[in-house]
C-alpha positions as CSV (number, residue, x, y, z in Angstrom):
1,M,-19.1,313.0,-7.6
2,Q,-20.0,313.7,-3.9
3,K,-23.3,311.9,-4.1
4,G,-21.5,308.9,-5.6
5,D,-19.0,308.9,-2.7
6,V,-21.9,309.0,-0.1
7,T,-23.7,306.1,-1.7
8,F,-20.4,304.2,-2.0
9,R,-19.8,304.7,1.8
10,Q,-23.3,303.4,2.3
11,K,-22.3,300.3,0.3
12,D,-25.0,301.1,-2.3
13,F,-22.7,300.3,-5.2
14,R,-25.4,300.2,-7.9
15,Q,-26.5,303.7,-7.0
16,A,-22.8,304.8,-6.7
17,I,-22.2,303.5,-10.3
18,E,-25.2,305.6,-11.4
19,C,-24.0,308.7,-9.6
20,Y,-20.4,308.4,-11.0
21,S,-21.8,307.7,-14.5
22,Q,-23.9,311.0,-14.3
23,F,-20.8,312.9,-13.2
24,I,-18.7,311.4,-16.1
25,D,-21.5,312.0,-18.6
26,A,-21.8,315.6,-17.6
27,G,-18.2,316.1,-18.8
28,T,-17.5,319.0,-16.5
29,M,-14.2,317.5,-15.3
30,L,-12.1,314.5,-16.5
31,S,-11.1,312.7,-13.3
32,P,-9.2,309.5,-13.0
33,T,-10.5,309.2,-9.5
34,V,-14.1,309.0,-10.6
35,Y,-13.2,306.3,-13.1
36,A,-11.3,304.4,-10.4
37,R,-14.2,304.6,-7.9
38,R,-16.7,303.5,-10.5
39,S,-14.3,300.7,-11.5
40,L,-14.2,299.5,-7.9
41,C,-18.0,299.6,-7.7
42,Y,-18.1,297.4,-10.8
43,L,-15.7,295.0,-9.3
44,I,-17.7,294.8,-6.1
45,S,-20.8,294.2,-8.2
46,D,-19.2,291.4,-10.1
47,M,-18.9,293.3,-13.4
48,P,-15.2,292.8,-14.2
49,Q,-15.4,293.9,-17.9
50,E,-17.0,297.2,-17.0
51,A,-14.4,297.6,-14.2
52,L,-11.6,297.0,-16.6
53,N,-13.0,299.6,-19.0
54,D,-13.1,302.2,-16.3
55,A,-9.6,301.2,-14.9
56,M,-8.2,301.6,-18.5
57,Q,-9.9,305.0,-18.8
58,A,-8.4,306.1,-15.5
59,Q,-5.0,305.2,-16.9
60,V,-5.6,307.2,-20.1
61,V,-6.4,310.2,-18.0
62,S,-3.5,309.7,-15.6
63,P,-0.9,307.3,-17.2
64,V,1.4,307.2,-14.2
65,W,-1.2,306.5,-11.5
66,H,-0.5,303.1,-10.0
67,I,-4.1,302.6,-8.7
68,A,-5.4,302.3,-12.3
69,S,-3.0,299.4,-13.0
70,Y,-4.0,297.7,-9.8
71,L,-7.7,297.9,-10.7
72,Q,-6.9,296.6,-14.1
73,S,-5.1,293.6,-12.6
74,V,-8.1,292.7,-10.4
75,A,-10.5,293.2,-13.3
76,L,-8.4,291.1,-15.6
77,T,-8.3,288.3,-13.1
78,G,-12.1,288.5,-12.9
79,I,-12.4,287.8,-16.6
80,G,-9.8,285.0,-16.6
81,M,-6.9,286.9,-18.2
82,E,-4.3,285.8,-15.7
83,N,-1.2,286.7,-17.7
84,E,-2.5,290.2,-18.5
85,A,-3.4,290.6,-14.8
86,Q,0.1,289.7,-13.7
87,A,1.5,292.2,-16.2
88,A,-0.8,295.0,-14.9
89,L,0.1,294.2,-11.3
90,K,3.8,294.4,-12.2
91,E,3.2,297.7,-13.9
92,G,1.3,299.1,-10.9
93,T,4.1,298.0,-8.6
94,T,6.7,299.7,-10.8
95,L,4.7,302.9,-11.0
96,E,4.1,303.0,-7.3
97,S,7.9,302.4,-6.6
98,K,8.7,305.3,-9.0
99,R,6.1,307.5,-7.3
100,N,7.4,306.7,-3.8
101,A,11.1,307.3,-4.9
102,N,10.1,310.7,-6.2
103,T,8.2,311.7,-3.0
104,K,10.9,310.8,-0.4
105,P,12.8,313.7,1.1
106,K,16.4,314.0,-0.1
């Protein structure tokens, strides 16, 4: 994963996709973050369907993580599914609001 992060910061998104794919394929750890980062690389590389697949996988691993919903929204927009994109955006906003409400000091 670290090599993927380095290549991502260098804006070598194709190589970052490859590094993240190797990490996922190794199967040593199931990480929603890796799926989200690879999803973002796919989005930047104009590969919205692949981005959507990874964003959905990130949500499977971490169902309440709002970032996965936001990535799905962008990917859905990229493949022309506007209504679904709006629903994903709304879901992400709801999840983020719940998360923020739970982390505020009482």
